[in-house]
DOLUMVO-774016 format. One record per residue (C-alpha): x negated, z, y. Coordinates in steps of 0.5 Angstrom, whole numbers, plus 2048, in hexadecimal, padded with zeros to 3 digits. Example, Ala and Ser with C-alpha at 12.3 -4.5 7.8 and 13.67 -1.06 7.14 Angstrom:
<nodes>
NODE 7E7 810 7F7
NODE 7E5 80E 7FE
</nodes>
This chain:
<nodes>
NODE 800 800 800
NODE 7FA 801 805
NODE 7F9 7FB 80A
NODE 801 7F9 808
NODE 7FF 7F7 801
NODE 805 7F8 7FC
NODE 804 7F7 7F5
NODE 80A 7F3 7F2
NODE 80C 7F1 7EC
NODE 812 7EC 7E9
NODE 813 7EE 7E2
NODE 817 7EA 7DC
NODE 817 7EE 7D6
NODE 81A 7EC 7D0
NODE 822 7EF 7CF
NODE 827 7EF 7CB
NODE 82E 7EC 7CD
NODE 833 7F1 7CE
NODE 82E 7F7 7CB
NODE 82E 7FB 7D1
NODE 82A 801 7CD
NODE 825 7FC 7CB
NODE 824 7F9 7D2
NODE 823 7FF 7D5
NODE 81D 801 7D0
NODE 81A 7FA 7D2
NODE 81A 7FB 7D9
NODE 818 802 7D9
NODE 812 800 7D5
NODE 810 7FA 7D9
NODE 812 7FF 7E0
NODE 80D 804 7DD
NODE 807 7FF 7DC
NODE 808 7FC 7E3
NODE 808 803 7E6
NODE 802 805 7E2
NODE 7FF 7FE 7E5
NODE 800 801 7EC
NODE 807 7FC 7ED
NODE 80B 7FF 7F3
NODE 810 7FA 7F3
NODE 813 7F8 7EC
NODE 819 7F2 7EC
NODE 81D 7F1 7E5
NODE 821 7EB 7E4
NODE 829 7EA 7E5
NODE 82D 7EE 7E1
NODE 827 7F1 7DD
NODE 82B 7F7 7DA
NODE 830 7F3 7D7
NODE 82D 7EC 7D6
NODE 830 7E6 7DB
NODE 833 7E2 7D5
NODE 838 7E7 7D3
NODE 83E 7E3 7D6
NODE 845 7E6 7D5
NODE 842 7EC 7D2
NODE 840 7EE 7D9
NODE 848 7F0 7DA
NODE 847 7F5 7D4
NODE 847 7FC 7D6
NODE 843 7FE 7D1
NODE 83D 7F9 7D4
NODE 83E 7FB 7DB
NODE 83D 803 7D9
NODE 838 801 7D5
NODE 834 7FE 7DB
NODE 836 804 7DF
NODE 832 809 7D9
NODE 82C 804 7D9
NODE 82C 805 7E0
NODE 82C 80D 7E0
NODE 826 80C 7DA
NODE 822 808 7DF
NODE 824 80D 7E5
NODE 821 813 7E1
NODE 81B 80F 7DF
NODE 81A 80D 7E6
NODE 81A 814 7E9
NODE 812 815 7E7
NODE 810 80E 7E9
NODE 80D 80B 7F0
NODE 811 805 7F0
NODE 817 801 7F3
NODE 81A 7FE 7ED
NODE 820 7F9 7ED
NODE 824 7F8 7E7
NODE 82B 7F3 7E6
NODE 831 7F5 7E3
NODE 839 7F4 7E4
NODE 83C 7F9 7E8
NODE 844 7FB 7E9
NODE 846 7FD 7F0
NODE 84D 7FD 7F2
NODE 850 7FA 7EC
NODE 84B 7F4 7ED
NODE 845 7F2 7EA
NODE 83F 7F1 7ED
NODE 838 7EE 7EB
NODE 833 7F3 7EE
NODE 82C 7F5 7EF
NODE 82A 7FC 7EF
NODE 824 7FF 7F3
NODE 822 805 7F0
NODE 81C 809 7F2
NODE 81A 811 7F0
NODE 820 811 7EC
NODE 825 80F 7F2
NODE 829 809 7F3
NODE 828 807 7F9
NODE 82D 801 7FA
NODE 831 7FC 7F6
NODE 831 7F5 7F8
NODE 836 7F0 7F6
NODE 835 7E9 7F5
NODE 837 7E5 7FA
NODE 838 7DD 7F7
NODE 83B 7DD 7F0
NODE 839 7D6 7ED
NODE 83F 7D3 7EA
NODE 83D 7CC 7E8
NODE 839 7C9 7E2
NODE 837 7CE 7DD
NODE 839 7D4 7E2
NODE 840 7D8 7E2
NODE 83E 7DE 7E6
NODE 845 7DE 7EA
NODE 849 7DF 7E3
NODE 846 7E6 7E3
NODE 843 7E8 7EA
NODE 845 7E9 7F1
NODE 841 7E7 7F7
NODE 83D 7EC 7FA
NODE 83F 7EE 802
NODE 83B 7EF 807
NODE 83E 7F6 809
NODE 83A 7FC 807
NODE 83E 802 803
NODE 83D 808 7FF
NODE 83F 808 7F8
NODE 83D 80D 7F3
NODE 839 80A 7ED
NODE 835 80F 7E7
NODE 838 815 7EC
NODE 834 813 7F2
NODE 837 810 7F9
NODE 834 809 7F9
NODE 835 804 7FF
NODE 838 7FE 7FC
NODE 838 7F7 800
NODE 833 7F1 801
NODE 831 7F3 808
NODE 82C 7F8 806
NODE 824 7F9 807
NODE 820 7FE 804
NODE 81A 800 808
NODE 814 804 806
NODE 812 80B 80A
NODE 80B 80A 809
NODE 80A 803 80A
NODE 80F 801 80F
NODE 80D 7F9 80E
NODE 810 7F9 807
NODE 817 7F8 808
NODE 81B 7F6 802
NODE 821 7F1 802
NODE 825 7EF 7FC
NODE 828 7E9 7F9
NODE 82A 7E6 7F2
NODE 829 7DF 7EF
NODE 82E 7DB 7F2
NODE 82E 7DE 7F9
NODE 826 7DA 7FA
NODE 829 7D3 7F7
NODE 82F 7D4 7FC
NODE 82F 7D0 803
NODE 82E 7D7 807
NODE 82B 7DB 803
NODE 82C 7E3 804
NODE 825 7E4 804
NODE 825 7E0 80B
NODE 829 7E6 80E
NODE 825 7EB 80B
NODE 81E 7E8 80E
NODE 821 7E8 815
NODE 824 7EF 814
NODE 81D 7F1 813
NODE 81B 7F0 80B
NODE 814 7EE 80A
NODE 815 7EE 802
NODE 81B 7EB 7FF
NODE 81C 7EC 7F7
NODE 820 7E7 7F3
NODE 823 7E9 7EC
NODE 825 7E3 7E9
NODE 827 7E0 7E2
NODE 825 7D9 7E4
NODE 826 7D4 7DD
NODE 820 7CF 7DC
NODE 822 7C8 7DC
NODE 81D 7C2 7DD
NODE 81A 7C2 7E4
NODE 81D 7C9 7E6
NODE 817 7CD 7E6
NODE 814 7C9 7EB
NODE 81A 7C9 7EF
NODE 81A 7D1 7EF
NODE 813 7D1 7F1
NODE 814 7CD 7F7
NODE 81B 7D1 7F9
NODE 817 7D7 7F8
NODE 810 7D5 7FC
NODE 814 7D2 802
NODE 819 7D8 802
NODE 813 7DD 803
NODE 810 7D7 808
NODE 816 7D7 80C
NODE 818 7DE 80D
NODE 810 7E0 80D
NODE 811 7E5 808
NODE 80F 7E7 801
NODE 814 7E5 7FB
NODE 814 7E8 7F4
NODE 819 7E3 7EF
NODE 81A 7E6 7E8
NODE 81E 7E2 7E4
NODE 821 7E3 7DD
NODE 81D 7E1 7D7
NODE 81C 7E2 7D0
NODE 822 7E6 7CB
NODE 828 7E3 7D0
NODE 82D 7DF 7CC
NODE 82B 7D8 7CA
NODE 832 7D6 7C9
NODE 832 7D0 7CE
NODE 82B 7D2 7D2
NODE 824 7D4 7D2
NODE 821 7D9 7D6
NODE 819 7D9 7D8
NODE 818 7DF 7DC
NODE 815 7DB 7E1
NODE 812 7E1 7E6
NODE 810 7DF 7ED
NODE 80D 7E3 7F3
NODE 80B 7DF 7FA
NODE 809 7E1 801
NODE 80A 7DD 807
NODE 80B 7D6 802
NODE 805 7D8 7FD
NODE 806 7D9 7F6
NODE 802 7DF 7F5
NODE 804 7E1 7EE
NODE 808 7DD 7E9
NODE 80A 7DF 7E1
NODE 80B 7D8 7DF
NODE 811 7D6 7DB
NODE 811 7D9 7D4
NODE 80A 7DC 7D5
NODE 80D 7E3 7D4
NODE 80A 7E9 7D9
NODE 80C 7E9 7E0
NODE 809 7E7 7E7
NODE 805 7EC 7EA
NODE 801 7ED 7F1
NODE 800 7F0 7F7
NODE 805 7EE 7FD
NODE 802 7EE 804
NODE 807 7F2 809
NODE 803 7F2 80F
NODE 802 7EB 80E
NODE 809 7E9 80F
NODE 80A 7EE 814
NODE 804 7EA 818
NODE 807 7E3 816
NODE 80E 7E5 81A
NODE 80B 7E9 820
NODE 807 7E2 821
NODE 80D 7DE 820
NODE 812 7DE 826
NODE 817 7DB 822
NODE 818 7E0 81D
NODE 81D 7E5 821
NODE 81F 7EB 81D
NODE 827 7ED 81D
NODE 829 7F3 819
NODE 830 7F3 81B
NODE 835 7F5 815
NODE 82F 7F7 811
NODE 82E 7FE 80E
NODE 827 800 80C
NODE 825 806 807
NODE 81F 809 807
NODE 81A 80B 801
NODE 814 80E 800
NODE 80D 80C 7FC
NODE 807 80F 7FB
NODE 802 80C 7FF
NODE 7FC 809 7FB
NODE 7F7 804 7FC
NODE 7F9 7FE 7F8
NODE 7F3 7FB 7F4
NODE 7F3 7F4 7F6
NODE 7F4 7EE 7F0
NODE 7F7 7E9 7F5
NODE 7F2 7E3 7F6
NODE 7EF 7E3 7FD
NODE 7ED 7DC 7FF
NODE 7E6 7DD 802
NODE 7E6 7D6 805
NODE 7ED 7D7 808
NODE 7EC 7D0 80C
NODE 7EA 7CC 806
NODE 7EF 7CA 801
NODE 7EC 7CB 7FA
NODE 7F0 7C5 7F7
NODE 7EB 7BF 7F8
NODE 7F1 7BA 7F8
NODE 7F5 7BF 7FD
NODE 7EE 7C0 801
NODE 7ED 7B9 801
NODE 7F4 7B7 804
NODE 7F3 7BD 809
NODE 7EC 7BA 80B
NODE 7EF 7B3 80D
NODE 7F5 7B6 811
NODE 7F0 7BA 815
NODE 7EC 7B4 816
NODE 7F2 7B1 819
NODE 7F4 7B6 81D
NODE 7ED 7B7 820
NODE 7ED 7AF 821
NODE 7F4 7AE 824
NODE 7F2 7B4 829
NODE 7EC 7B1 82C
NODE 7EF 7AA 82B
NODE 7F5 7AC 830
NODE 7F0 7AF 835
NODE 7EB 7A9 835
NODE 7F1 7A5 837
NODE 7F4 7A9 83B
NODE 7ED 7AA 83F
NODE 7EC 7A2 83F
NODE 7E5 7A4 83C
NODE 7E1 79E 83A
NODE 7DC 7A3 835
NODE 7DD 7A9 832
NODE 7D6 7AD 833
NODE 7D3 7B1 82D
NODE 7CD 7B5 82D
NODE 7CA 7B4 826
NODE 7C6 7BA 823
NODE 7C6 7B8 81C
NODE 7CA 7BE 81A
NODE 7D1 7BF 817
NODE 7D5 7C0 81D
NODE 7D2 7BA 821
NODE 7D3 7B6 81A
NODE 7DA 7B8 81A
NODE 7DC 7B6 821
NODE 7D8 7AF 820
NODE 7DC 7AE 81A
NODE 7E3 7AF 81E
NODE 7E1 7AB 824
NODE 7E0 7A5 820
NODE 7E7 7A6 81D
NODE 7EA 7A7 824
NODE 7E7 7A1 826
NODE 7E9 79D 820
NODE 7F0 7A0 821
NODE 7F0 79D 828
NODE 7EE 796 825
NODE 7E7 797 828
NODE 7E0 796 826
NODE 7DC 79C 823
NODE 7D7 79A 828
NODE 7DB 79C 82E
NODE 7D8 7A3 82B
NODE 7D2 7A5 82E
NODE 7CE 7AA 82A
NODE 7C8 7AD 82E
NODE 7C3 7B1 82B
NODE 7BE 7B6 82F
NODE 7B9 7B8 82B
NODE 7B4 7BE 82E
NODE 7B0 7C4 82B
NODE 7B4 7C6 826
NODE 7B6 7BF 823
NODE 7B4 7BD 81C
NODE 7B2 7B7 819
NODE 7B8 7B8 814
NODE 7BD 7B9 819
NODE 7BB 7B3 81E
NODE 7BB 7AE 818
NODE 7C1 7B0 815
NODE 7C4 7AF 81C
NODE 7C1 7A8 81D
NODE 7C4 7A6 816
NODE 7CB 7A9 817
NODE 7CB 7A5 81D
NODE 7C9 79F 81A
NODE 7CE 79F 814
NODE 7D3 7A0 819
NODE 7D1 79B 81D
NODE 7D2 79F 823
NODE 7CE 79E 82A
NODE 7C8 7A2 82A
NODE 7C3 7A5 82F
NODE 7BD 7AA 82F
NODE 7BC 7AE 835
NODE 7B5 7B3 834
NODE 7B7 7B9 838
NODE 7B1 7BC 837
NODE 7AE 7BA 83F
NODE 7B4 7BC 842
NODE 7B4 7C3 83E
NODE 7AD 7C4 841
NODE 7AF 7C2 848
NODE 7B5 7C6 847
NODE 7B1 7CC 845
NODE 7AC 7CC 84A
NODE 7B2 7CB 850
NODE 7B4 7D2 84D
NODE 7AE 7D5 84B
NODE 7AF 7D6 844
NODE 7A9 7D7 840
NODE 7A9 7D2 83A
NODE 7A5 7D7 835
NODE 7AB 7DC 836
NODE 7B0 7D9 831
NODE 7B6 7DD 834
NODE 7BD 7DC 835
NODE 7BC 7D7 83B
NODE 7B7 7D3 837
NODE 7BC 7D1 832
NODE 7C2 7D1 837
NODE 7BE 7CC 83C
NODE 7BE 7C7 837
NODE 7C5 7C7 835
NODE 7C7 7C7 83D
NODE 7C2 7C1 83E
NODE 7C6 7BE 838
NODE 7CC 7BE 83B
NODE 7CA 7BC 841
NODE 7C7 7B5 83E
NODE 7CE 7B4 83B
NODE 7D2 7B5 840
NODE 7CE 7B1 845
NODE 7CE 7AC 83F
NODE 7D5 7AC 83F
NODE 7D6 7AB 846
NODE 7D1 7A5 846
NODE 7D5 7A2 840
NODE 7DC 7A3 842
NODE 7DC 7A7 83C
NODE 7DF 7AF 83A
NODE 7DA 7B4 837
NODE 7DC 7B6 830
NODE 7DC 7BD 82E
NODE 7D9 7BF 828
NODE 7D9 7C6 827
NODE 7DE 7C9 822
NODE 7E3 7CF 821
NODE 7DE 7D4 81E
NODE 7D9 7D3 823
NODE 7DE 7D4 829
NODE 7E0 7DB 825
NODE 7D9 7DD 825
NODE 7D7 7DA 82C
NODE 7D2 7D7 828
NODE 7D1 7D2 82E
NODE 7CD 7D1 835
NODE 7D2 7D2 83A
NODE 7D3 7CC 83E
NODE 7CE 7C9 839
NODE 7D1 7C6 833
NODE 7D7 7CB 834
NODE 7D9 7C5 839
NODE 7DC 7BF 838
NODE 7E2 7BA 83A
NODE 7E5 7BB 833
NODE 7E3 7BF 82E
NODE 7E5 7BC 827
NODE 7E3 7C1 822
NODE 7E6 7C7 827
NODE 7EB 7C8 822
NODE 7E7 7C8 81B
NODE 7E3 7CE 818
NODE 7DC 7CD 815
NODE 7DE 7CD 80E
NODE 7E3 7C8 80F
NODE 7DE 7C3 813
NODE 7DA 7C3 80D
NODE 7DF 7C1 808
NODE 7E1 7BB 80E
NODE 7DA 7B8 80E
NODE 7DA 7B9 806
NODE 7E1 7B5 806
NODE 7DE 7B0 80A
NODE 7D8 7AF 806
NODE 7DC 7AE 800
NODE 7E0 7A9 803
NODE 7DA 7A5 806
NODE 7DA 79E 807
NODE 7D2 79D 805
NODE 7CE 7A2 801
NODE 7C9 7A3 806
NODE 7CF 7A6 80B
NODE 7D0 7AA 805
NODE 7C9 7AC 804
NODE 7C8 7AE 80B
NODE 7CF 7B2 80B
NODE 7CC 7B6 805
NODE 7C6 7B8 808
NODE 7C9 7BA 80F
NODE 7CD 7BF 80A
NODE 7C7 7C1 807
NODE 7C3 7C2 80D
NODE 7C4 7CA 810
NODE 7C8 7CB 816
NODE 7C4 7CB 81C
NODE 7C4 7CA 824
NODE 7BC 7C8 824
NODE 7BB 7CB 82A
NODE 7B4 7CF 828
NODE 7AE 7CB 826
NODE 7AE 7C9 81E
NODE 7A9 7CC 81A
NODE 7A5 7C7 815
NODE 7AA 7C2 817
NODE 7B0 7C6 814
NODE 7B6 7C9 817
NODE 7B4 7D0 81A
NODE 7BA 7D2 81D
NODE 7C0 7D3 818
NODE 7C7 7D5 81B
NODE 7C9 7D9 815
NODE 7C3 7DD 815
NODE 7C5 7DF 81C
NODE 7CC 7E0 81C
NODE 7CE 7E1 815
NODE 7D1 7DD 80F
NODE 7D7 7D8 812
NODE 7DA 7D9 80B
NODE 7DB 7E0 80D
NODE 7DC 7DF 815
NODE 7E2 7DA 813
NODE 7E5 7DF 80E
NODE 7E5 7E4 814
NODE 7E7 7DF 819
NODE 7ED 7DD 815
NODE 7F0 7E5 813
NODE 7EF 7E7 81A
NODE 7F2 7E1 81E
NODE 7F7 7DF 819
NODE 7FA 7E6 817
NODE 7F7 7EA 81C
NODE 7F4 7EF 817
NODE 7F0 7F5 818
NODE 7E8 7F6 816
NODE 7E9 7FB 811
NODE 7EF 7F6 80D
NODE 7EB 7F0 80E
NODE 7E5 7F3 80B
NODE 7E8 7F5 805
NODE 7EB 7EE 805
NODE 7E4 7EB 805
NODE 7E1 7F0 800
NODE 7E7 7ED 7FB
NODE 7E6 7E6 7FD
NODE 7DE 7E6 7FC
NODE 7DE 7EA 7F7
NODE 7D9 7E8 7F2
NODE 7D5 7E5 7F7
NODE 7CE 7E9 7F7
NODE 7CC 7E6 7FD
NODE 7D1 7EA 800
NODE 7D1 7F1 7FF
NODE 7D5 7F6 803
NODE 7D0 7F7 808
NODE 7CF 7F0 809
NODE 7D7 7EE 80A
NODE 7D7 7F4 80F
NODE 7D1 7F2 813
NODE 7D4 7EB 814
NODE 7DB 7EE 815
NODE 7D8 7F3 81B
NODE 7D4 7ED 81E
NODE 7DA 7E9 81E
NODE 7DF 7EE 822
NODE 7D9 7EF 827
NODE 7D8 7E7 828
NODE 7DF 7E6 828
NODE 7E1 7EA 82E
NODE 7DA 7E9 832
NODE 7DB 7E1 831
NODE 7E2 7E0 834
NODE 7E0 7DE 83B
NODE 7DD 7D8 838
NODE 7E4 7D7 834
NODE 7E8 7D8 83B
NODE 7E5 7D1 83D
NODE 7E5 7CD 837
NODE 7E6 7C5 838
NODE 7EC 7C2 835
NODE 7EC 7C1 82E
NODE 7F2 7C0 828
NODE 7F4 7C6 824
NODE 7F4 7C4 81D
NODE 7F6 7CA 819
NODE 7F9 7D1 81A
NODE 7F3 7D4 81D
NODE 7F0 7D2 823
NODE 7ED 7D5 829
NODE 7F0 7D1 82F
NODE 7F1 7D5 835
NODE 7F7 7D0 837
NODE 7FA 7D1 830
NODE 7F9 7D6 82A
NODE 7F5 7DB 82D
NODE 7F5 7DE 834
NODE 7F0 7E4 835
NODE 7ED 7E7 83B
NODE 7E6 7E6 83C
NODE 7E4 7ED 83D
NODE 7E7 7F1 837
NODE 7E5 7F6 834
NODE 7E3 7F6 82C
NODE 7E2 7FE 82C
NODE 7E8 7FF 828
NODE 7E7 7FA 822
NODE 7DF 7FC 822
NODE 7E1 803 821
NODE 7E6 801 81B
NODE 7E0 7FE 818
NODE 7DC 804 819
NODE 7E1 808 815
NODE 7DF 804 80F
NODE 7DC 807 809
NODE 7D7 802 807
NODE 7D4 801 800
NODE 7CF 7FC 7FD
</nodes>
């Protein structure tokens, strides 16, 4: 439960039709095992106390009484368990029979939620026995307890206010306007669906899509527990297809006919964060009654997969599709700007590194989109004290293969003159020594653009902007920054994708060599012809910083939770013990706050993903904000290697 994580399970134990005593034993056994694994929310299928396929036996008082007896037995079993448990049963209220979900905790019935939509088509005839539930909540006596009964019920955990539970039953989700929509708008962050969905060809895919899409639409966690083995096979087969989704992603699944359950941790804090940033999601709890309950606070062991590369799809096919889309977005943004500015050229400073390589590839695509030749892209290489033969050669080969215009400007003499003007001792390799070169390069590019009627294309990426790894009014400045929304981990894959689809072997070879070159600004003199200044040795691994950036901007998580997520995401990586994760997380926060002044005056550039730092769009932060609170939270962590 710490950090908003809720251990949840959707379970489909084998049952017997109309054998309530057997069924409750099966449920109790599964529940005890789940509790031992740390599960705090356990959802069982529709009519799990009786079986879904009882038909007209539901109208028999004996079965109705048997279900209540089973519920009483289960209440006794749950007294000592720290688990919210949901089971399905038929319930007679005021002479009408309802298909109900009972919500139990510590021997108490928190509420009874009747099914709203009763299917009466195809193989389903629920209206033959049952009455639809009402939104009005009333008190009914069940198992000697006064219990709220109605569809407009929510259940909130006192110890974890971000865990608010709403309930619907099977067909409710398949309807045009599911009750879960209203539950979520009333504040539910987790929806439990007790289902008895029979299996037919293609239905599993449709069911999976329904659950995934509803969790995305409602910005919630969604548990779907469906009836399985033991239901009557007279006319149907039930596969026990259990699903747990969170904001559009299937976190856990018990595939049809596999037995077992779906179990994982739902991040309730994430749901709150999603809703807080989405102003279209307006809460309205009118007509709802909230029942509160208690759970013992516990630190949930994370078993869910935490993506160490959240900006990069893991599936190769999806990754290739994503890369093509992003390249088209970048190119379209630049094409519009070139057209609007009537620019004759797109001027790019080429270093032989990743970022300028990507910007050049995008510029060539933009010219093609505009029906203009690649030679309208003017690539300018500006060697100086730190330039190596490898990067210089790669820059020239790349430009030749892409058939762009190429110009070399050796800026060493200009930099010498500039240092003399300001009294900079060239033997002192300080920040002035480095930034002076970067600003001279920007001067050359800006004036070259003026002379050629062009537009300077910026090369800096999202990761560099987050860390402030750019010279203010140097490479920080351009006329349009095509990479501003692309993190470094994704830059690599975009260039690799271009290598995979390269028209010539020579182009593929140079792109792969650029990928293999250490990331460096090359502002310090080379050593024995090799790069002496490696960015990741100075600011930290970009894969860590991109992970931190995503969690900070996308969800607003605090340092302690992000550190915990990082430990899970990078588990098994010996190069990332806790001390290293902590070191670079602290460095990230320090730099992120200190360097906001650079982001407050960024050039225009296209947004390509959900995380971006444009001061005109997604990220508005004062340049002089203090990082003390975040750093203090980090100081409280106990770091062990």
